[in-house]
N, C-alpha and C positions, 0 to 999 in steps of 0.2 A: 803942659801943652807940648812943648818940643819932645819929651819925652813918648808921649801918646801918640805924636808923630811919627816918630822913630821906630816904635814898637810896630806900627801900622805898616811902615814901609818896610820893616823886616818880614813882616807876616807876608805882604805882597811879592817880596822878592823870592821867599821860601815857596809858595806856592807857583810862582813862575819857573824857578828851578825844577820843583818836582813835576811840573807839566812836561817836561823835556824828556824824550825817549832816550837820547845817545848820550854817552860819554865817550867822545870818539876824539882821538889826537891825530891829528894829519900833520906828517913830517913830508917836507921836499928835499930830495937830496939833488944838489948840482954840483957836485964834485968833477963830475965828467966834462963840465962845460969850463972852457979855458977864459980867464980874465979874473980880475981881483973884484969888481963891482957884481955884487950878487943881490942887491937890494931888491930887484923885480920879483926874485924866489922867495926873499923873505915875506914881501907885501902880499904875493900870490897865497903863502903859507898861512898867513894871519887870517886872510879874506877867507879861506877853505873852512877854517876852524870856527870862525864865525858863522858861517853860513849854515855849516853842518850842526852846531852845537845849540845855536840860539833860534833855529827854525822848530815850529811844531808840526811834526809830522804825520801824527794821527790825532783822532780826536781822544784817546785814551789818556789818561794823567798817569804819570809814573813817579812813584815815590823816588828820593835820590837814590836809595839802596836797590831802586829796580833798573835803573837806567843799565843801558845795554852798555857794555866796554868793549870798545873796539878802536881799530888802529887802521890808518890808511898810510903807506909809505909811497910817496910817489919819486920814481927815479927818473932825472930829466936826462936823457943822452944827446938830443940835439935841439939847439935854440937859435932861431935867427929872427929877428923884428919882433913880429907880434906870436910867432909861430913855436908852439913847444911837442917834442916828442919824446915818449919815454915808456914806462910801465907802471904798474901800479900793483902793489900787494896790499890786500884786504884781508884782516883777521877780527875776528869779532868772539866774544865770549859772554856766559851769562852764570849767573852766581847758583850753585848747588845748595839745595835746601838746607839745613840746620849745620851749613860748615861756612868756612871763610873762603873755600875753593872755588875759584872760577874755571868752567868746564869750556872749551872751544867748541863753537858751533860752525864756524866757517873760516876757510884759510883758503883764500885764491890769489893766483897773480894773472894779470891783464896786461899782455905783451902789445894790446893795440890801442894804447893810450896817447891820443895826439889830440892838441886842441888850439885854438887861437886866444890870445890874453893880451890886454893893453894895462899895463900897471894902474892901479886904483879903479879899474871897472868894476861896477857894481855886481855883484852875483845874485840874479833872480831867477826863480825857476817858474816856468809857465806848463802848467799840466796840459794845455791845450795846443802848445805849440813846440817847434823846434827851432830855439834861439841861439844857444851855444854848446858844443860837444862837451866842453868840461862842465856846465852845469848839469847836462843831461847824464854824464857818465859819474858824476858822483850822487845825484839823485837815484840812478839807478841801483847803484850799490847800496845806497841807504835803504832801499826798500827791500832788497833783497837780503840784508843783514835783518831787518824787522821781520821778512819772511821764514826766514831759518830758525830766529828765536822764538818765533809764534808756535811754528810745527814743534820746537821742542817742550811746548807747555801744553798744547792740545793736538788732536788728531786732524793734519791738513789745516792747522791754526793759520798758516801764513798765506793761504791761497790769496785773499784781497791784495795784500802787499805784492806777491808776485804777479798777479794781474796789473797791479799799476807799474811794475817794472816792466812787464812787456808791452804795456802801451806807451811808454817812454822810448823802448826800442822801435816800436812800429813807426814812431814820428821820426825816428834819427835814421831810419834807412834810407831816405834819399839824401841825407847829407853828403856822401861821398868819403865818409871817416869809416875806415876798418873797424869789424868787429861787433856789426848791427846786424849782418846779413848771414844767409846761411851757407854763401859760397865763400865766406871769409876763413873758413876753416873749422875743426871740429872740437876747439877747445876756447870756444868765444863766449861774449855774453848771449848771443843768440843762442847757441847749444845750452847754456847753462839755465836760462830762463825758460827756453822749449822744454826741455826735459823737466824740469820741477813742476812745470804743469801738465805733463803727459801721464794719462792714466797708465803708459806703459810702466812707468817708474813710481807708481802709487806705494810699491812696498819699500822703496828708500826712505819716503817721508813716514811711512808707519815706524821704520826703524828708527828715525830721528826721535819722533815720540817717546816710543819704548826704551830707548837707549837714555834718553834723559829723564823724563818724568817717572817711569817705572823702575830704571836702572839707578842713574846717578842720584837722584831725589833722595832715596831711602837708603845710600849708601853710608851715611852716618849711622844710622838707627839699625840696619839689618845688612850688612855689608854682603852676606852671602846670596840671601835673596836678590840684592841688587846686582851683582855678579851675573846671576840665573837670568836677570832680564837682560843686563848687557849682552850676555852670550846669545839671548832669543833674537836680539836686534840683528846681531851679525847674521845669524840664519836667513833672517830677510833678507840681507844684503846679498847673501849666497844665491836666494832666488833671483834676485835680478841678475846676478853673473851668470846663472844658468840660462839665461835667457837671452842675455845680451852681455856678453865677457868684456865686451871693450866699453861700456858703460860709462862715460864721462863722469856722471855723479859718484861712482865708486873712488873714482880717483881724488874726487873733491872731498868726500868723506873721511878717506884714510889719509890725505895730507893733512885734516885736522886731528885727526884721532888716533893715528898710529903709537904715539909715546904715551898717550894716556892710557889705551887699551893696555900696552905692555905692563905699565905701572899698575893697575888696577889688578891685573892677573899674576904679578909677580910678588903679590904680598897678601896678607891676610888669611881669611877662612879657607880652609883646603877646598876645591872646586875641580871635578873633573873636566880637563881643559882638552882634551885630544879632539874632539869632535870641533871644538873652536879654533884650535891650530890649525887643522885641516882647512876649514873654512877661510881663514885668514889668508893662509898660503895660496889659496887658489884666486882669492879676492884680489890680493894685492903681493904678488910676488915681489914687487921692488921693495918691499918693507920686510924682507925676509929677515933682517938682521934683528928687528924687533921681536919677530914670532920665536925665533929660538930663545929667547929670553923667557918666555912665558911657562910656569911650570905645571 
């Protein structure tokens, strides 16, 4: 009887684990905060990891190997009482079909990361109310990650997740915390989700799908065709550049992909890269050192 119970328990645990969407590691760096008692930061780190990884964020069931691998690194630069201020770096990747390789889908740094937190405070997100800037910030990026991942598997597949992120943003706009409003700058959460849902940048989202599903996912079986589709996706980004040279999403894409693109076209079957290099140089001159390595 005990063996049956253990088997049943293991099955329940397995199903529960498979249901989760994210395999996320959240780290808090408080090295810039003086003092030896850093327990509150460890408590917060543990609470955030549990909040993100144990919550069910969508109706879909994810197998263990399908979970989205992501990292959030929070650097605290100011701390007083229950007030925290710093930045957060978010990185997410997804597996490439037929390989063990993980391809990055999102890499973003948010410099407007401030919140209030009391040690052992429970973290609970409400979709209908703004209760905590910390919960809203983390949940906003969870749904942004889900959206970017879904866009890489289906054309505009992430729309419902971006809309959820936008709803979080709208509820937070009256909070007084920076990063949620249009007048907070042009590299903020507002700009990010506004652009992702704008028809002006539909070619960006098409490029996400073509790059990953038609390009990366066939690279293991047909690398030359995979390269052709990756190059096609860059051509779509060039269209975005032609109409919006300073497009924020182009920076977001290249911050995630510059190294990978360089590696793809620096090895393997011969591919005419002259047009590709020209496009990349125009889209992202900041990564010129990468583009000269492409053969």
